[in-house]
Every structure is written in C-alpha cells, then in structure tokens.
KEMI-706062 format. One record per residue: residue in three letters; x, y, z of N, C-alpha, C in turn. Coordinates in steps of 0.1 Angstrom, whole numbers, plus 5000, padded with zeros to 4 digits. Layout:
% residues N
ALAXYZXYZXYZ ...
***
This chain:
% residues 319
MET272965318371274065398365275165418375 THR276265488371277465488379277465598389 GLY276465688390276565788400275465898398 GLN275565998406274566108406274866208395 SER276166218391276566318381276166278367 PHE275166348361274766308347274666438339 ILE274766418326274666518316273566488306 LEU272666578304271466558294271766638281 PHE271866558271272166618257270866608249 SER270766698239269666698230270166678215 GLY269666588208269866588194269066698187 THR269066698174268266798167266866768163 ALA266466638166265066598162263966658170 ASN264166688183263066748191263766818202 THR264266938199264967018210263967068220 SER262767098216261767148226261467048237 LEU261266928233261066818243262266798252 ALA263466798246264666788255264766898265 ALA264367018260264467138269263467118280 GLY262267068277261267038287261666938298 VAL262366828293262866728302263966788311 ALA264766878305265866938313265267028324 ARG264167098321263467188331262967098342 GLU262266988338261766898348262766848358 LEU263966818352265066768360265866878367 GLY265666998363266367108370267867118366 VAL268167078353269567078349269567148335 PRO270767208331270867268318271167158308 LEU270867178296271267088285272767088283 GLY273366978280274766968277275067038264 GLN276367078263276767158251277367058241 ALA276867068229277366988217277167068204 THR277967038195277767098181277466988172 ILE276367008164275866898155275866968141 GLN276666918132276766978119276466878108 ARG275966918097275766838085276566888073 PHE277266808067278066838056277266848043 PRO277766918033276866928021276366798015 ASP277066688017276566558012275566488021 GLY275266558033274266498042274866428054 GLU276166408054276866338065276766428078 VAL276666358089276466428102277766418110 ASN278066518117279166518127278766578140 VAL279066508151278766558164280066578172 ARG280166698178281266728186280766768200 LEU281266698210280866738224281666858228 GLU281066958234281767078238281967078253 GLN281866968260282166958274282666818277 ARG283366798288283866668292282666578297 VAL282766448293281766358298282366238304 ARG283666238306284466128312283866088326 ARG283465958327282865908339281565968343 HIS280966048334279566098337278565998330 ASP277365998336276265928330275666028320 VAL275565978308275066068297273666018292 LEU272766118291271366098286271266168273 ILE270866108262270666168249269266158245 VAL268566278243267166278239267166298224 GLN266666198217266666208202265666108196 PRO264466148193263466058186263966028172 THR263765908167264165878153262965888144 CYS262366008144261166038136261666088122 PRO260766108113261166148099261966278100 PRO263066288092263666178084264366078093 VAL263765958093264165848102265665818102 ASP266165788089267465748088268465858093 ALA268265978089269066088093269166098109 ASN267966098115267966108129268465988137 LEU268365868131268965748137270465758136 VAL270965798125272465808123272965918133 GLU272266028134272666128143272766078158 LEU271865998162271865938175273065848176 LEU273265768166274465678166275765758168 ALA275865868160277065948161277266008175 PHE276166058180276166118194276666008204 ALA276065888203276465788213277965748211 ASP278365738198279765708196280765808201 ALA280365938200281166048205281266038220 CYS280166008227280165988242280965868246 HIS280865758238281565638241283065658240 ARG283465718229284865748227285465848237 SER284565928243285066028253284965968267 SER284765838268284865768281283665808291 ALA282465818285281265838293281065718303 GLY280665748315280365638324279365548319 SER278265598314277165518308276365608298 ILE275665548289274965618279273565568278 THR272565658280271165618279270565698268 ALA269965628258269265688247267865708250 VAL267365828251265965858253265365878239 ILE264565778234264065778221262565788222 PRO261965908223260465918225259665848214 TYR260165868201259565798190260665708184 PHE260365578184261365478178261065448164 GLY261665508155261465478141261865328138 TYR261165268128261365128124260665038134 ALA259965088144259264998154258164918147 ARG257564968137256564888130257064778122 SER258364778119259064668112259564568122 ASP258664508130259064418141258964278137 LYS258664248124258564118119258664128104 ARG258864018097258864018082257464008078 GLY257064108069255664118066255264098052 GLY255964018044255663998030254263928029 ALA253663938017252363878015252463728014 SER253663668010253763528009254963488018 GLU255063358020256163298028257563328021 ALA257563318008258763348000259163498002 GLU258263588001258563728003259063758017 ARG258363698027258763718041260263678043 ARG260663568037262063518039263063618033 ARG262663708025263563798018263463938024 GLU262863958035262764098041263464108054 PRO263964228057264664248070263764268082 ILE264164258094263464308106264164428110 MET263664538106264464668108264464708122 ALA263464678130263464718144264664648151 ARG264864518148265964448154267264508150 LEU267364538137268664598132268964728138 ALA267964818140268164948147268564928161 ALA268064828168268464798182269864758182 THR270264668173271664628172272664738170 LEU272264828160273164948157273265038170 LEU272165058177272265138189273165078199 GLU273064948201273964888211275364888207 SER275664868194276964868188277665008190 ALA276865108190277365248192277765278206 GLY277465188216277865208229276665238239 ILE275465238234274365268243274065158253 ASP273965198266273765098276272365078281 ARG271465178278270065168282269265258273 VAL267965218271267065278262265765318270 VAL265265438267263965478272263065508260 LEU261965448259260965458248259665508254 VAL258965578246257565618249256565538240 ASP255765458246254765378239255365318226 PRO256265218228256765148216255565078209 HIS255765058196254665008188254164868193 THR255064788196254664648201255564618213 PRO255064538223255864498234257164428231 GLN257164348220258364268217259564358213 ILE259364488211260464578208261464568219 GLU261064558231261964558243262864438241 GLY262364328236263164208235264264208224 PHE264164308215265164328205266464388211 PHE266364438223267564498229268064398239 SER269464388241270064308251270364398263 ARG270164528262270364628273268964648279 PRO269064708291267764748298266964848290 VAL265664828290264664918283263664958292 ASP263465098294262365148302261365208292 THR260065178295258965238286258165338294 VAL257765448287257065548293255665548287 PRO254565528294253265528288252665668287 ALA252065698275251565828273250065848277 ALA249365728279247965738282247665818294 PRO248365818306247965898317247966048314 ALA248966098307249066238303247966278294 LEU247766198283246666228274245266218280 ALA245066118288243766108295243466218304 ALA244466278311244266388319243866508311 ALA244366528299243966638291242666608285 LEU242266488282241066448276239866468285 ARG240166438298239066428308238166548308 GLU238666658307237866788308237066818295 ARG237466748284236866788271235966678265 MET235866558271235166448266233666448270 PRO232766418260231366398264231266278274 LYS230366278283230266178293229866038287 ASN229166038276228765908270229665858259 ILE230965898260231865858249232265708249 VAL232565658238232965518236234465528232 VAL235365448239236765438235236865328224 VAL237565368213237665278202239065238199 SER239265108199240565048195240565028180 PRO241465078172241465068157241764928152 ASP242364848161242664708158242764628171 VAL242964498169243064408181244264438189 GLY245364478182246664508189246564628199 ARG245564718197245564828206244464818217 VAL243964698219242864678229243364708243 ALA244564668246245064698260245164848262 THR245564918252245765068253244365128254 ALA243365088246242065138247241465118261 THR241664998266241164958279241765048290 LYS243065078288243665168298243065308297 TYR242865358285242165488284240765488290 ALA240065388288238665378293238665378308 GLN239665308314239765318329240165458334 LEU241065518327241565648331240465758330 LEU239565728320238465828318237165788325 GLY237265698335236165678344235365558340 GLY235865458333235165338330234265348317 CYS234765408307233965418294233965278288 PRO232865248280232865128272233965128261 VAL234365008257235364988247234864918235 THR235164968223234764908211236064868203 VAL236064758196237264718189236864698174 LEU237764748165237564728151238464618146 GLN237964518140238764408135239164438120 LYS240464418117240964448104241464318098 ARG241464318084242164218077243164278068 ARG244464238069245564288061245564228047 GLU245464318037245464268023246764298016 GLY247664348022248964388016249764468026 PRO251064498023251964568032251364708036 ASN250564768027250064908030248564918029 LYS247864798030246464808028245764708038 THR244764768045243964688055242564718053 THR241664628056240264648055239564618068 ILE238764708073237964678086236864588083 THR236764478090235664378087234564378097 HIS234864408110233864398120233964508130 VAL232864548136232864648148232364568160 VAL233264538169232964468181232564558192 GLY231264578194230764668204229664758198 ASP228964828207227864918202228265068203 VAL228165128192228565278191227365358187 ARG226165298186224965368180224665488189 GLY224565608183224165728190225165788200 ARG226365738199227365788208228665848202 PRO229265948208230565998203231665898205 CYS232665908198233765808199235165868200 LEU235965808208237365848210238265728204 ILE238865758193239765658187241165678193 VAL241765578198243165588204244065498196 ASP245265548194246365478187247665528191 ASP248765458187250065498191250665588180 ILE250365568167251065638157249965698147 LEU250065818144249265878133250265928122 ALA250365848112251265878101250565948089 THR249865878081249065938070247665948074 GLY247165888085245765898089244865808082 GLY245465718074244565618066243765528075 THR244365478085243665388095242565468102 ILE242865598106241865678113240665708103 ALA240965738091239865778082238965658080 GLN239565538078238765418076237965388088 SER238565408100237865378112236665478114 ILE236765598110235665698112234565658103 TYR234765618090233665578081232965458087 THR233765358092233165238097232265268110 LEU232765358118231965388130230765468127 LEU230765558117229565628113228565538107 ASP229065438099228165338093227565258103 ALA228165238115227665158126226765238135 GLY226465368131225565448138226165538149 ALA227465558149228065648158227665798155 GLU227765878166227466018164228566088155 LEU228166198149229066268140229966348149 GLU230666288159231466348169232666258172 ILE233766278166234866178168236066258174 TYR236766198184237966258190239066158187 LEU240266208187241466118184242466148196 ALA243066038201244166048210245265958205 VAL246366018201247465948195248765988202 THR249665898205250965928211251865998202 HIS252065948190253065998181252366058168 GLY252366188168251666258157252666298146 LEU252866208136253766238125253066328114 PHE251866308112251066398102251866408089 LEU252066298082252766298070251966358059 ALA252566468053251866528041252066458028 PRO251166468019249866548020248766458024 ARG248966328026247866238028247166258042 ALA247966298052247366318065246266428064 ALA246566538057245566648056244366598049 GLU244466508039243366458032242466368041 ASN243166278048242566168056241866228068 LEU242366338073241866398086240966518083 SER240466528071239566648068238166618071 HIS237766498076236366468079235766558089 ASP234566598086233766698095233466638108 ALA233566508110233166438122234266458133 ILE235566488128236666498138236566638145 ARG236366618158236266738167237566788172 GLN238366698178239666738184240666628183 ILE241866658181242966568181243966598192 PHE244266488200245266508211246466418207 VAL247666488208248866418205249866458216 THR250966378218252066418227253066488219 ASP254066538226255166608219256466518217 THR256166388215257366298212257866338198 VAL257066398190257466438177257066588175 THR257966668170257666808168256666828156 LEU255566898159254566918149255067018139 GLY254766998126255067088115253867158111 ALA253967258102252867328096252067238087 PRO250767248087249967348094249367298107 TRP249867178112249267118124249567198136 ASP250767258136251167338148250367458150 ARG249567498140248667618142247167578142 ASP246867448141245467398141244867408155 LYS243867478156243167498169242567378175 ASN242367278166241767148171242767048174 VAL244067078173245166988176245667028190 HIS245666948200246166978213247366888216 VAL248466958219249766888222249966878237 VAL250166758242250266728256251766678258 SER252466748267253866718269254066588277 VAL254966508273255366388281256666408288 ALA257166538288258466568295258366528310 PRO257266558317257266518331257466368333 GLN256766288324256766148326258166088322 ILE258866148312260166108308261166138319 ALA261066268325261966308335261766218348 LYS260566178351260366088362261165958361 VAL261065898349261865778346263365798347 LEU263765908341265265938341265765968355 ARG264966038363265366058377265465928385 ARG264565838382264665708388265865628384 ILE266265648371267465578366268665638372 VAL268865768372270065828377270165818393 ASP269065798399269065778414269265638418 GLU269265548408269365408410268265348419 ASP267065408417265865368424264965268416 GLY265365238404264565148396264665008400 ASP263764928395263664788399264664698390 GLY265264768381266264698372265564638360 
***
C-alpha cells in the first residue's frame, strides 16, 4: 500500500465484525452515510476525506447477496472517485463463490450458464478495488479470478481453538465431500491428530447430491463435521444420517466458517437430536433464532482479519 495512513470503513452487511476489526487495529471506523432509496437503489456518501489514504472496506456479500455486492461496488467507486490512495475490499463471505464453474447437467446446459464468481471479481476490480481479503473462499481457484492481489484468512485455527475444550477425545473429523479433505485434515491436526473420515458424493443435479461411500471408520465414535458454508443444512443433514447408518455415536458436532442458516430449511435440516453443538465464525451476522440458540457458538475472526490487514498496511507481506 501507499503508506501508514489508512481508513477502515464498514458497509451495512456486518457492522459488528467491522467494529471488532477496528478494535483489533486500534482505529475508529471511518465515517460514511449509506442510504437506500424507496426503489432499493443504494447511495454511499463518504463523510471524511480519503485522498491519498489507503482505504479498507469491510463488507461480506452475504444474503441479500446482490444488494450487498452492489453496496460494496458503490463504496469502492465513491473512494475511487475521491482519489483514495488504494482500496482493499475485506469480504469475509464472498457471495457467488460456489458459482466458480458452469454446472449444468449436460454439456449444452453448461455452455449457456455464467461463471458468477468470475463476473463478481471483474465488477469489483472495475469499481477500483486494488486488493481483496477473503475468509475461507469456497475453492482455491477463486483467487485466480482476480487480477489483483488476494489474501485469504483461514478460519480453522480460531474455530479449532474454541472446539478444543469441548470435543470428546475420541472424536472423528468428517469431511462432507472430497473437496473439503484438506480442511478436515487441518482441523484434525489442530485438534491433536484426530482421524479423518471422508464422505463421497455423487451430484445428480444443480441442487441435489447423494452420499455414496463413507471412507473411514466411525463406528462407536462421535463425529465433527467441518465445512465452509452452512446454507440450508441439507448436506449436513444427509451427512448425519449417513454417519449414523455407519455406526457413529449419536453425538455430532459441526464447525462451519460461514453460517448463513437460511430459513426455513436450515431449521428443519438441523433439528436432528444427534447435533450437540454448532460452531460458526462471525463472517456473517446470525439472525433469529440462531443468535439465541445456546448450542450455537460464534467465534470471531476479527483478530485474524486484523492481523492480515496490519501486515498489508505495514507493507510486511510477501506480496
């Protein structure tokens, strides 16, 4: 970045996380007014000068994804037009990340679908964003959709630290699909070398998958299912039934980075008696009733995000 002088702004999607990052950095949040007109259009007005300052904008593009994405674009454009020295978008949850490839059932259908993750990256760069900070992006190739530098913040260390005191000693870490094996292995290492089990899935449509195999032994043992996104909980529910059929204990724990908890299906899918505790980060603000659920534990990633931002503004990164 261009110097030590920086300003940290917050969008409206997760003001509590932005405030936590500000506390960790020891700075106040920048002043801005964000308004929405009756037709839903957004307007951002900066209430302080940003000329030649390095600007950091904290704004996850969580539901409503389009509204929060456009707000971030407007924020970046306001900073760009006000001659900010540089603009870093801190996007704890990157909406459209799961649309990282064309996923139609047939070759003809795939040719007629967009790659929305790539489009979102293009829009962010077009708005003047110079750098992006993400927390546990859905797939590693998301970084390649940007031509600007991308820093990723792993949530596993923070979640594992919270889990360590509450996990049974004989727990098995479960990856809900092959794509999360590396994440599950990281959790297992952080939790002291737990065994890892992998569930193999077969996709039967854009919104339907079937678990076909359990790779590993879960008989008579409690399980910790780890994933990056909990939206409707359908994958979690299917995983639980599969694990119990394979002989797992009626004692299931969940560790998820981004807890969207989309109603009403999430409540239905997560009502299983086997679920003991759910651990999520604060990349997304929890809504009712999850924010009052005693079995849902929220772990802040503000310290991890602040550490990355401090490295960026101090020009201590590896580039």
